[in-house]
ROMAR-472916 format. One record per residue (C-alpha): residue number from 0; chain; x, y, z. Coordinates in Angstrom, 2 decimals, always signed. Layout:
+-----+----+---------+---------+---------+
:   i : ch :       X :       Y :       Z :
+-----+----+---------+---------+---------+
: NUM :  A :       X :       Y :       Z :
...
+-----+----+---------+---------+---------+
***
This chain:
+-----+----+---------+---------+---------+
:   i : ch :       X :       Y :       Z :
+-----+----+---------+---------+---------+
:   0 :  A : +121.47 : +144.36 : +106.01 :
:   1 :  A : +121.84 : +140.58 : +105.86 :
:   2 :  A : +120.08 : +138.09 : +103.61 :
:   3 :  A : +118.73 : +134.74 : +104.74 :
:   4 :  A : +119.83 : +131.79 : +102.64 :
:   5 :  A : +116.89 : +129.49 : +103.26 :
:   6 :  A : +127.22 : +120.17 :  +73.54 :
:   7 :  A : +127.24 : +122.19 :  +71.38 :
:   8 :  A : +125.10 : +125.29 :  +71.01 :
:   9 :  A : +121.80 : +124.60 :  +69.29 :
:  10 :  A : +120.05 : +126.82 :  +66.80 :
:  11 :  A : +116.79 : +128.41 :  +67.91 :
:  12 :  A : +114.75 : +125.78 :  +66.05 :
:  13 :  A : +116.49 : +122.88 :  +67.80 :
:  14 :  A : +117.03 : +124.30 :  +71.27 :
:  15 :  A : +114.07 : +122.47 :  +72.83 :
:  16 :  A : +114.58 : +119.14 :  +71.07 :
:  17 :  A : +115.65 : +116.09 :  +73.08 :
:  18 :  A : +119.08 : +114.58 :  +72.51 :
:  19 :  A : +119.61 : +112.53 :  +69.35 :
:  20 :  A : +116.54 : +113.94 :  +67.56 :
:  21 :  A : +117.45 : +115.28 :  +64.12 :
:  22 :  A : +115.19 : +117.06 :  +61.59 :
:  23 :  A : +115.93 : +116.85 :  +57.87 :
:  24 :  A : +114.02 : +119.16 :  +55.54 :
:  25 :  A : +113.40 : +118.02 :  +52.00 :
:  26 :  A : +111.51 : +119.63 :  +49.15 :
:  27 :  A : +108.93 : +117.49 :  +47.38 :
:  28 :  A : +106.25 : +118.19 :  +44.84 :
:  29 :  A : +103.91 : +119.10 :  +47.68 :
:  30 :  A : +106.41 : +121.54 :  +49.18 :
:  31 :  A : +108.87 : +121.35 :  +52.09 :
:  32 :  A : +108.60 : +118.32 :  +54.35 :
:  33 :  A : +110.48 : +117.76 :  +57.62 :
:  34 :  A : +111.50 : +114.16 :  +58.19 :
:  35 :  A : +112.46 : +113.23 :  +61.74 :
:  36 :  A : +115.33 : +110.88 :  +62.59 :
:  37 :  A : +116.79 : +109.51 :  +65.82 :
:  38 :  A : +120.53 : +108.95 :  +66.12 :
:  39 :  A : +121.28 : +105.76 :  +68.05 :
:  40 :  A : +124.08 : +106.68 :  +70.52 :
:  41 :  A : +125.27 : +103.07 :  +70.51 :
:  42 :  A : +126.34 : +103.05 :  +66.86 :
:  43 :  A : +125.75 : +106.62 :  +65.63 :
:  44 :  A : +123.30 : +105.51 :  +62.94 :
:  45 :  A : +120.23 : +107.59 :  +62.13 :
:  46 :  A : +116.87 : +105.85 :  +62.12 :
:  47 :  A : +113.65 : +107.28 :  +60.77 :
:  48 :  A : +110.84 : +107.94 :  +63.24 :
:  49 :  A : +108.21 : +107.71 :  +60.47 :
:  50 :  A : +106.33 : +110.87 :  +61.42 :
:  51 :  A : +107.01 : +113.55 :  +58.77 :
:  52 :  A : +106.01 : +117.07 :  +59.80 :
:  53 :  A : +104.86 : +115.76 :  +63.20 :
:  54 :  A : +107.19 : +117.47 :  +65.68 :
:  55 :  A : +105.25 : +116.45 :  +68.79 :
:  56 :  A : +105.28 : +112.75 :  +67.90 :
:  57 :  A : +108.97 : +112.90 :  +66.98 :
:  58 :  A : +109.85 : +114.44 :  +70.35 :
:  59 :  A : +107.81 : +111.82 :  +72.20 :
:  60 :  A : +109.36 : +108.90 :  +70.33 :
:  61 :  A : +112.91 : +110.27 :  +70.70 :
:  62 :  A : +112.48 : +110.66 :  +74.45 :
:  63 :  A : +111.15 : +107.11 :  +74.73 :
:  64 :  A : +114.07 : +105.72 :  +72.72 :
:  65 :  A : +116.59 : +107.75 :  +74.75 :
:  66 :  A : +115.11 : +106.34 :  +77.97 :
:  67 :  A : +115.23 : +102.76 :  +76.66 :
:  68 :  A : +118.86 : +103.02 :  +75.57 :
:  69 :  A : +119.88 : +104.79 :  +78.78 :
:  70 :  A : +118.33 : +102.01 :  +80.90 :
:  71 :  A : +119.90 :  +99.33 :  +78.71 :
:  72 :  A : +123.36 : +100.86 :  +79.06 :
:  73 :  A : +122.96 : +101.35 :  +82.80 :
:  74 :  A : +121.83 :  +97.73 :  +83.26 :
:  75 :  A : +124.81 :  +96.53 :  +81.24 :
:  76 :  A : +127.23 :  +98.49 :  +83.41 :
:  77 :  A : +125.63 :  +97.28 :  +86.64 :
:  78 :  A : +125.77 :  +93.69 :  +85.41 :
:  79 :  A : +129.45 :  +94.05 :  +84.59 :
:  80 :  A : +130.18 :  +95.57 :  +87.98 :
:  81 :  A : +128.40 :  +92.71 :  +89.72 :
:  82 :  A : +130.01 :  +89.97 :  +87.65 :
:  83 :  A : +133.62 :  +91.19 :  +87.45 :
:  84 :  A : +136.21 :  +90.84 :  +90.21 :
:  85 :  A : +136.86 :  +94.17 :  +91.89 :
:  86 :  A : +140.39 :  +94.58 :  +90.50 :
:  87 :  A : +139.24 :  +93.80 :  +86.96 :
:  88 :  A : +135.95 :  +95.71 :  +87.06 :
:  89 :  A : +134.80 :  +97.45 :  +83.90 :
:  90 :  A : +137.62 :  +96.12 :  +81.71 :
:  91 :  A : +135.01 :  +94.79 :  +79.31 :
:  92 :  A : +132.69 :  +97.80 :  +79.48 :
:  93 :  A : +132.83 : +100.31 :  +76.66 :
:  94 :  A : +133.32 : +104.00 :  +77.36 :
:  95 :  A : +130.00 : +104.70 :  +75.62 :
:  96 :  A : +128.14 : +102.40 :  +78.02 :
:  97 :  A : +129.68 : +103.87 :  +81.13 :
:  98 :  A : +129.18 : +107.44 :  +79.88 :
:  99 :  A : +125.45 : +106.84 :  +79.45 :
: 100 :  A : +125.40 : +105.20 :  +82.86 :
: 101 :  A : +126.88 : +108.40 :  +84.31 :
: 102 :  A : +124.18 : +110.48 :  +82.66 :
: 103 :  A : +121.61 : +108.32 :  +84.43 :
: 104 :  A : +123.41 : +108.87 :  +87.74 :
: 105 :  A : +123.59 : +112.63 :  +87.26 :
: 106 :  A : +119.96 : +112.87 :  +86.22 :
: 107 :  A : +118.97 : +111.31 :  +89.53 :
: 108 :  A : +120.86 : +113.87 :  +91.62 :
: 109 :  A : +118.62 : +116.85 :  +91.01 :
: 110 :  A : +120.94 : +118.78 :  +88.69 :
: 111 :  A : +119.40 : +121.74 :  +86.89 :
: 112 :  A : +117.89 : +121.04 :  +83.48 :
: 113 :  A : +120.38 : +123.31 :  +81.72 :
: 114 :  A : +123.28 : +121.55 :  +83.46 :
: 115 :  A : +121.98 : +118.13 :  +82.44 :
: 116 :  A : +121.37 : +119.31 :  +78.88 :
: 117 :  A : +124.92 : +120.61 :  +78.66 :
: 118 :  A : +126.38 : +117.41 :  +80.08 :
: 119 :  A : +124.37 : +115.26 :  +77.66 :
: 120 :  A : +125.71 : +117.27 :  +74.75 :
: 121 :  A : +129.31 : +116.96 :  +75.99 :
: 122 :  A : +128.96 : +113.24 :  +76.75 :
: 123 :  A : +127.53 : +112.59 :  +73.29 :
: 124 :  A : +130.53 : +114.38 :  +71.77 :
: 125 :  A : +132.90 : +112.23 :  +73.86 :
: 126 :  A : +131.06 : +109.07 :  +72.85 :
: 127 :  A : +131.41 : +109.96 :  +69.17 :
: 128 :  A : +135.17 : +110.40 :  +69.69 :
: 129 :  A : +135.96 : +107.54 :  +72.08 :
: 130 :  A : +133.25 : +105.06 :  +71.14 :
: 131 :  A : +133.48 : +101.57 :  +72.59 :
: 132 :  A : +137.06 : +101.70 :  +73.88 :
: 133 :  A : +137.34 : +100.02 :  +77.30 :
: 134 :  A : +137.24 : +102.71 :  +79.97 :
: 135 :  A : +140.54 : +101.71 :  +81.69 :
: 136 :  A : +142.33 : +101.70 :  +78.32 :
: 137 :  A : +141.68 : +105.38 :  +77.67 :
: 138 :  A : +144.62 : +107.52 :  +78.65 :
: 139 :  A : +145.77 : +111.12 :  +78.78 :
: 140 :  A : +146.83 : +111.14 :  +75.12 :
: 141 :  A : +143.36 : +110.24 :  +73.79 :
: 142 :  A : +141.66 : +112.85 :  +75.96 :
: 143 :  A : +144.24 : +115.52 :  +75.15 :
: 144 :  A : +143.61 : +114.94 :  +71.44 :
: 145 :  A : +139.86 : +115.24 :  +72.00 :
: 146 :  A : +140.23 : +118.55 :  +73.85 :
: 147 :  A : +142.62 : +119.84 :  +71.18 :
: 148 :  A : +139.91 : +119.44 :  +68.53 :
: 149 :  A : +137.93 : +122.12 :  +70.32 :
: 150 :  A : +140.80 : +124.46 :  +71.19 :
: 151 :  A : +141.97 : +124.34 :  +67.55 :
: 152 :  A : +138.53 : +125.67 :  +66.59 :
: 153 :  A : +138.72 : +128.41 :  +69.19 :
: 154 :  A : +136.12 : +126.68 :  +71.39 :
: 155 :  A : +138.09 : +126.99 :  +74.60 :
: 156 :  A : +135.05 : +127.25 :  +76.85 :
: 157 :  A : +133.60 : +124.05 :  +75.41 :
: 158 :  A : +136.96 : +122.32 :  +75.91 :
: 159 :  A : +136.98 : +123.44 :  +79.55 :
: 160 :  A : +133.46 : +122.13 :  +80.13 :
: 161 :  A : +134.24 : +118.84 :  +78.41 :
: 162 :  A : +137.37 : +118.34 :  +80.52 :
: 163 :  A : +135.42 : +119.04 :  +83.71 :
: 164 :  A : +132.70 : +116.57 :  +82.69 :
: 165 :  A : +135.25 : +113.85 :  +81.90 :
: 166 :  A : +136.97 : +114.42 :  +85.25 :
: 167 :  A : +133.62 : +113.82 :  +86.94 :
: 168 :  A : +133.03 : +110.71 :  +84.83 :
: 169 :  A : +136.29 : +109.08 :  +85.94 :
: 170 :  A : +135.60 : +110.18 :  +89.51 :
: 171 :  A : +132.30 : +108.29 :  +89.33 :
: 172 :  A : +134.17 : +105.19 :  +88.19 :
: 173 :  A : +136.48 : +105.46 :  +91.18 :
: 174 :  A : +133.58 : +106.17 :  +93.53 :
: 175 :  A : +131.70 : +103.07 :  +92.39 :
: 176 :  A : +134.76 : +100.89 :  +92.78 :
: 177 :  A : +134.79 : +100.40 :  +89.02 :
: 178 :  A : +138.45 : +101.41 :  +88.88 :
: 179 :  A : +141.12 : +100.73 :  +91.51 :
: 180 :  A : +142.28 : +103.72 :  +93.58 :
: 181 :  A : +145.73 : +103.63 :  +92.01 :
: 182 :  A : +144.30 : +103.98 :  +88.50 :
: 183 :  A : +144.80 : +107.66 :  +87.55 :
: 184 :  A : +142.06 : +110.01 :  +86.40 :
: 185 :  A : +143.37 : +110.74 :  +82.87 :
: 186 :  A : +141.08 : +113.75 :  +82.37 :
: 187 :  A : +142.50 : +115.44 :  +85.47 :
: 188 :  A : +146.04 : +114.93 :  +84.12 :
: 189 :  A : +145.29 : +116.83 :  +80.89 :
: 190 :  A : +146.24 : +120.49 :  +80.69 :
: 191 :  A : +143.32 : +122.78 :  +81.46 :
: 192 :  A : +142.43 : +124.79 :  +78.34 :
: 193 :  A : +142.86 : +128.53 :  +78.78 :
: 194 :  A : +140.04 : +130.78 :  +77.70 :
: 195 :  A : +140.04 : +134.56 :  +77.63 :
: 196 :  A : +136.64 : +135.97 :  +78.51 :
: 197 :  A : +135.49 : +138.09 :  +75.58 :
: 198 :  A : +132.16 : +139.25 :  +76.97 :
: 199 :  A : +132.24 : +142.78 :  +78.37 :
: 200 :  A : +131.10 : +143.59 :  +81.87 :
: 201 :  A : +128.17 : +145.94 :  +82.34 :
: 202 :  A : +128.78 : +149.22 :  +84.14 :
: 203 :  A : +126.14 : +151.22 :  +85.98 :
: 204 :  A : +126.41 : +154.00 :  +83.39 :
: 205 :  A : +125.84 : +151.57 :  +80.51 :
: 206 :  A : +122.93 : +149.98 :  +82.39 :
: 207 :  A : +121.28 : +153.39 :  +82.81 :
: 208 :  A : +121.62 : +154.07 :  +79.09 :
: 209 :  A : +120.16 : +150.65 :  +78.18 :
: 210 :  A : +117.33 : +151.14 :  +80.70 :
: 211 :  A : +116.45 : +154.43 :  +79.02 :
: 212 :  A : +116.24 : +152.62 :  +75.68 :
: 213 :  A : +114.08 : +149.92 :  +77.30 :
: 214 :  A : +111.67 : +152.58 :  +78.56 :
: 215 :  A : +111.44 : +153.90 :  +75.00 :
: 216 :  A : +110.42 : +150.42 :  +73.82 :
: 217 :  A : +107.59 : +150.30 :  +76.35 :
: 218 :  A : +105.12 : +152.12 :  +74.08 :
: 219 :  A : +105.14 : +149.28 :  +71.55 :
: 220 :  A : +106.27 : +146.26 :  +73.56 :
: 221 :  A : +105.32 : +146.94 :  +77.16 :
: 222 :  A : +106.91 : +148.15 :  +80.39 :
: 223 :  A : +107.95 : +144.59 :  +81.27 :
: 224 :  A : +111.25 : +145.09 :  +79.43 :
: 225 :  A : +112.47 : +147.85 :  +81.74 :
: 226 :  A : +110.94 : +146.06 :  +84.74 :
: 227 :  A : +112.89 : +142.90 :  +83.92 :
: 228 :  A : +116.12 : +144.91 :  +83.82 :
: 229 :  A : +115.42 : +146.55 :  +87.18 :
: 230 :  A : +114.27 : +143.33 :  +88.82 :
: 231 :  A : +117.49 : +141.59 :  +87.79 :
: 232 :  A : +119.62 : +144.45 :  +89.15 :
: 233 :  A : +117.83 : +144.80 :  +92.49 :
: 234 :  A : +117.59 : +141.05 :  +93.18 :
: 235 :  A : +120.80 : +139.77 :  +91.53 :
: 236 :  A : +118.91 : +136.67 :  +90.33 :
: 237 :  A : +119.07 : +134.71 :  +87.07 :
: 238 :  A : +116.64 : +135.20 :  +84.20 :
: 239 :  A : +115.22 : +131.66 :  +84.52 :
: 240 :  A : +114.08 : +132.35 :  +88.07 :
: 241 :  A : +112.79 : +135.87 :  +87.38 :
: 242 :  A : +110.78 : +134.63 :  +84.37 :
: 243 :  A : +108.61 : +132.41 :  +86.60 :
: 244 :  A : +108.46 : +134.69 :  +89.68 :
: 245 :  A : +104.90 : +135.34 :  +90.88 :
: 246 :  A : +103.17 : +137.93 :  +93.03 :
: 247 :  A : +102.00 : +135.38 :  +95.57 :
: 248 :  A : +102.28 : +131.74 :  +96.56 :
: 249 :  A :  +99.53 : +129.81 :  +94.76 :
: 250 :  A :  +97.80 : +126.59 :  +95.78 :
: 251 :  A : +100.04 : +124.71 :  +93.35 :
: 252 :  A : +103.24 : +125.74 :  +95.15 :
: 253 :  A : +103.21 : +123.35 :  +98.17 :
: 254 :  A : +102.96 : +120.26 :  +95.94 :
: 255 :  A : +105.82 : +121.54 :  +93.77 :
: 256 :  A : +107.88 : +122.24 :  +96.90 :
: 257 :  A : +107.27 : +118.74 :  +98.30 :
: 258 :  A : +108.19 : +117.14 :  +94.98 :
: 259 :  A : +111.37 : +119.23 :  +94.74 :
: 260 :  A : +112.44 : +118.25 :  +98.26 :
: 261 :  A : +111.80 : +114.58 :  +97.54 :
: 262 :  A : +113.39 : +114.81 :  +94.07 :
: 263 :  A : +110.21 : +113.62 :  +92.40 :
: 264 :  A : +109.04 : +114.59 :  +88.93 :
: 265 :  A : +106.57 : +117.46 :  +88.96 :
: 266 :  A : +105.10 : +119.67 :  +86.20 :
: 267 :  A : +106.38 : +122.89 :  +87.78 :
: 268 :  A : +109.35 : +124.12 :  +89.78 :
: 269 :  A : +108.61 : +125.75 :  +93.17 :
: 270 :  A : +108.51 : +129.22 :  +91.68 :
: 271 :  A : +109.76 : +132.44 :  +93.33 :
: 272 :  A : +106.95 : +134.33 :  +95.03 :
: 273 :  A : +106.20 : +137.14 :  +97.45 :
: 274 :  A : +105.20 : +136.18 : +100.97 :
: 275 :  A : +105.53 : +137.88 : +104.34 :
: 276 :  A : +107.27 : +140.94 : +102.82 :
: 277 :  A : +109.99 : +138.80 : +101.22 :
: 278 :  A : +110.72 : +137.35 :  +97.80 :
: 279 :  A : +111.28 : +133.62 :  +98.30 :
: 280 :  A : +113.38 : +131.77 :  +95.71 :
: 281 :  A : +114.36 : +128.17 :  +95.08 :
: 282 :  A : +117.02 : +128.70 :  +92.45 :
: 283 :  A : +116.58 : +126.35 :  +89.50 :
: 284 :  A : +120.27 : +126.06 :  +88.69 :
: 285 :  A : +121.75 : +125.34 :  +92.12 :
: 286 :  A : +118.76 : +124.66 :  +94.37 :
: 287 :  A : +119.88 : +127.47 :  +96.68 :
: 288 :  A : +117.15 : +128.82 :  +98.96 :
: 289 :  A : +117.21 : +132.61 :  +99.08 :
: 290 :  A : +114.80 : +134.95 : +100.89 :
: 291 :  A : +115.13 : +138.62 :  +99.95 :
: 292 :  A : +113.31 : +141.31 : +101.97 :
: 293 :  A : +111.24 : +143.71 :  +99.89 :
: 294 :  A : +112.94 : +146.49 : +101.87 :
: 295 :  A : +116.31 : +145.65 : +100.29 :
: 296 :  A : +117.41 : +148.91 :  +98.68 :
: 297 :  A : +120.00 : +149.37 :  +95.97 :
: 298 :  A : +121.59 : +152.67 :  +96.90 :
: 299 :  A : +123.05 : +153.25 :  +93.44 :
: 300 :  A : +119.50 : +153.57 :  +92.03 :
: 301 :  A : +117.77 : +154.59 :  +95.27 :
: 302 :  A : +115.18 : +151.87 :  +94.58 :
: 303 :  A : +114.05 : +149.00 :  +96.76 :
: 304 :  A : +112.82 : +145.59 :  +95.69 :
: 305 :  A : +109.37 : +146.64 :  +96.88 :
: 306 :  A : +109.50 : +149.66 :  +94.54 :
: 307 :  A : +110.21 : +147.38 :  +91.56 :
: 308 :  A : +107.40 : +145.01 :  +92.56 :
: 309 :  A : +104.99 : +147.95 :  +92.54 :
: 310 :  A : +106.21 : +148.91 :  +89.06 :
: 311 :  A : +105.39 : +145.39 :  +87.92 :
: 312 :  A : +101.91 : +145.59 :  +89.47 :
: 313 :  A : +101.22 : +148.91 :  +87.74 :
: 314 :  A : +101.09 : +147.40 :  +84.23 :
: 315 :  A :  +97.30 : +147.55 :  +84.12 :
: 316 :  A :  +97.11 : +143.86 :  +83.20 :
: 317 :  A :  +95.95 : +141.13 :  +85.58 :
: 318 :  A :  +98.71 : +138.55 :  +85.87 :
: 319 :  A : +100.26 : +136.10 :  +88.32 :
: 320 :  A : +103.74 : +136.88 :  +87.06 :
: 321 :  A : +106.03 : +139.76 :  +87.96 :
: 322 :  A : +107.34 : +139.90 :  +84.38 :
: 323 :  A : +104.35 : +139.50 :  +82.06 :
: 324 :  A : +103.19 : +140.43 :  +78.59 :
: 325 :  A : +100.95 : +143.47 :  +78.46 :
: 326 :  A :  +99.83 : +142.71 :  +74.89 :
: 327 :  A :  +99.46 : +139.44 :  +72.95 :
: 328 :  A : +102.85 : +138.14 :  +71.84 :
: 329 :  A : +102.83 : +135.20 :  +69.42 :
: 330 :  A : +100.85 : +132.47 :  +71.17 :
: 331 :  A : +101.20 : +134.18 :  +74.56 :
: 332 :  A :  +98.13 : +136.18 :  +75.69 :
: 333 :  A :  +98.11 : +139.31 :  +77.82 :
: 334 :  A :  +99.25 : +138.53 :  +81.33 :
: 335 :  A : +101.26 : +135.44 :  +80.36 :
: 336 :  A : +104.78 : +135.01 :  +81.69 :
: 337 :  A : +107.64 : +136.16 :  +79.48 :
: 338 :  A : +110.00 : +133.37 :  +78.43 :
: 339 :  A : +113.59 : +133.67 :  +79.66 :
: 340 :  A : +114.91 : +133.78 :  +76.07 :
: 341 :  A : +112.50 : +136.61 :  +75.25 :
: 342 :  A : +113.79 : +138.56 :  +78.25 :
: 343 :  A : +117.36 : +138.18 :  +76.98 :
: 344 :  A : +116.42 : +139.20 :  +73.43 :
: 345 :  A : +114.58 : +142.28 :  +74.71 :
: 346 :  A : +117.71 : +143.34 :  +76.60 :
: 347 :  A : +119.74 : +142.88 :  +73.41 :
: 348 :  A : +117.22 : +144.99 :  +71.49 :
: 349 :  A : +117.42 : +147.79 :  +74.05 :
: 350 :  A : +121.22 : +147.57 :  +74.06 :
: 351 :  A : +121.32 : +147.76 :  +70.25 :
: 352 :  A : +119.09 : +150.83 :  +70.32 :
: 353 :  A : +121.86 : +152.74 :  +72.11 :
: 354 :  A : +125.14 : +154.03 :  +70.74 :
: 355 :  A : +127.17 : +152.06 :  +73.27 :
: 356 :  A : +130.20 : +150.13 :  +72.01 :
: 357 :  A : +132.62 : +147.69 :  +73.62 :
: 358 :  A : +135.81 : +147.70 :  +71.49 :
: 359 :  A : +137.56 : +144.34 :  +71.47 :
: 360 :  A : +134.76 : +142.72 :  +73.46 :
: 361 :  A : +131.41 : +141.12 :  +72.78 :
: 362 :  A : +128.51 : +143.19 :  +74.15 :
: 363 :  A : +127.26 : +142.36 :  +77.66 :
: 364 :  A : +124.20 : +140.13 :  +77.90 :
: 365 :  A : +121.26 : +140.22 :  +80.29 :
: 366 :  A : +123.15 : +137.87 :  +82.61 :
: 367 :  A : +125.77 : +140.57 :  +83.13 :
: 368 :  A : +123.19 : +142.49 :  +85.17 :
: 369 :  A : +123.75 : +139.82 :  +87.85 :
: 370 :  A : +127.45 : +140.67 :  +88.02 :
: 371 :  A : +126.71 : +144.40 :  +88.17 :
: 372 :  A : +124.24 : +143.76 :  +90.98 :
: 373 :  A : +126.88 : +141.85 :  +92.94 :
: 374 :  A : +129.44 : +144.62 :  +92.59 :
: 375 :  A : +127.00 : +147.36 :  +93.61 :
: 376 :  A : +125.69 : +145.48 :  +96.64 :
: 377 :  A : +129.22 : +144.51 :  +97.67 :
: 378 :  A : +130.03 : +148.22 :  +97.87 :
: 379 :  A : +127.02 : +148.60 : +100.21 :
: 380 :  A : +128.28 : +145.87 : +102.52 :
: 381 :  A : +125.64 : +143.32 : +101.57 :
: 382 :  A : +126.48 : +139.61 : +101.80 :
: 383 :  A : +126.48 : +139.01 :  +98.05 :
: 384 :  A : +127.35 : +135.32 :  +98.34 :
: 385 :  A : +124.02 : +134.81 : +100.13 :
: 386 :  A : +122.18 : +137.09 :  +97.71 :
: 387 :  A : +123.43 : +135.27 :  +94.62 :
: 388 :  A : +122.93 : +131.87 :  +96.22 :
: 389 :  A : +126.52 : +130.70 :  +95.73 :
: 390 :  A : +127.82 : +127.77 :  +97.75 :
: 391 :  A : +131.43 : +128.84 :  +97.38 :
: 392 :  A : +132.96 : +132.29 :  +97.78 :
: 393 :  A : +135.19 : +131.75 :  +94.75 :
: 394 :  A : +132.14 : +131.82 :  +92.47 :
: 395 :  A : +131.05 : +135.14 :  +93.94 :
: 396 :  A : +134.58 : +136.44 :  +93.38 :
: 397 :  A : +134.21 : +135.55 :  +89.70 :
: 398 :  A : +131.14 : +137.77 :  +89.47 :
: 399 :  A : +132.96 : +140.52 :  +91.36 :
: 400 :  A : +135.74 : +140.70 :  +88.74 :
: 401 :  A : +135.01 : +143.87 :  +86.67 :
: 402 :  A : +137.18 : +142.61 :  +83.75 :
: 403 :  A : +138.71 : +146.06 :  +83.26 :
: 404 :  A : +135.28 : +147.66 :  +82.79 :
: 405 :  A : +135.64 : +149.89 :  +85.85 :
: 406 :  A : +138.41 : +151.92 :  +87.46 :
: 407 :  A : +139.55 : +150.70 :  +90.85 :
: 408 :  A : +140.07 : +153.45 :  +93.40 :
: 409 :  A : +142.95 : +152.93 :  +95.81 :
+-----+----+---------+---------+---------+
***
């Protein structure tokens, strides 16, 4: 069967905050008060937003200030590019200004929100380290020292991401004619940090055990937990896309699709939905267009995608969403979609309810179901690069690596 392709980690309380917004909690006579501050990326100074205990206002003001500073930095860079001779371009522009200019460029290219959020965090870290040094004056030594700060703390993955982001930043400078072709890309000349993957792969046997624990949780928390596990395994898709998948294409979908194609702002992403006996997906991370037939069957479980969809329908609760709450959960009513983070936590709860162990490794996360799906479908002869929505085969090969979790038969 073939498929048709059509910064730093934040705590849970700060995960949804915009960049540069900082809460400080202080205890007064009236109790605990949260004061909100905004860190100016130009000088690193914190400035009060004058809205204690008002999270919504603080978020709004921080976003407005971020937009103002970003535009100011971008205008400054453009002015320098226009005014300077080509062979001396950007010599007077600070790294901080050009870095923020790059963020503006990347934001306009339709990158996924998580990708942009990660790049903002990494760029802010680089700005704190490199500040207002002229871009052409920054060499390999300065960047190597910056990366070493992270590797010395054991943050090899962060160091790898930061190096990749800096390589792209200097590539932008070359692409805009801001640096002459003979000027080297110092980030590319640094040694790539090595990182040993500590997270364990998920085997089919371990998945079956975790699924059994998820079914046991259904009595108190709903069948959506087990359904979310099965849906991930049979489709091979990411949690962010499965969390918003719907049973049908609503009237709001065409406008979201048009906005996505034209790269316009829109309140919703063109969500995955069922139409014409297929599950249609516009992947949020990569923009890949994937159409999966409901007849797609995972032989290892002897279940088709259509079988899992029917399980989701059988919850007894009216809902638009494939994965939905069957009882009130916090502020979410019955039938509401389940947040992607809640899906991951539910998998962790089911995993913890088992006696499974992974000596020398960190336990597999919900995302590891995607790798297991790839390996199982590959054994069936399915085009897993199309299924996963990867542009390059090397990324699919990364998912196919069992990391010594399975025996290879010769």
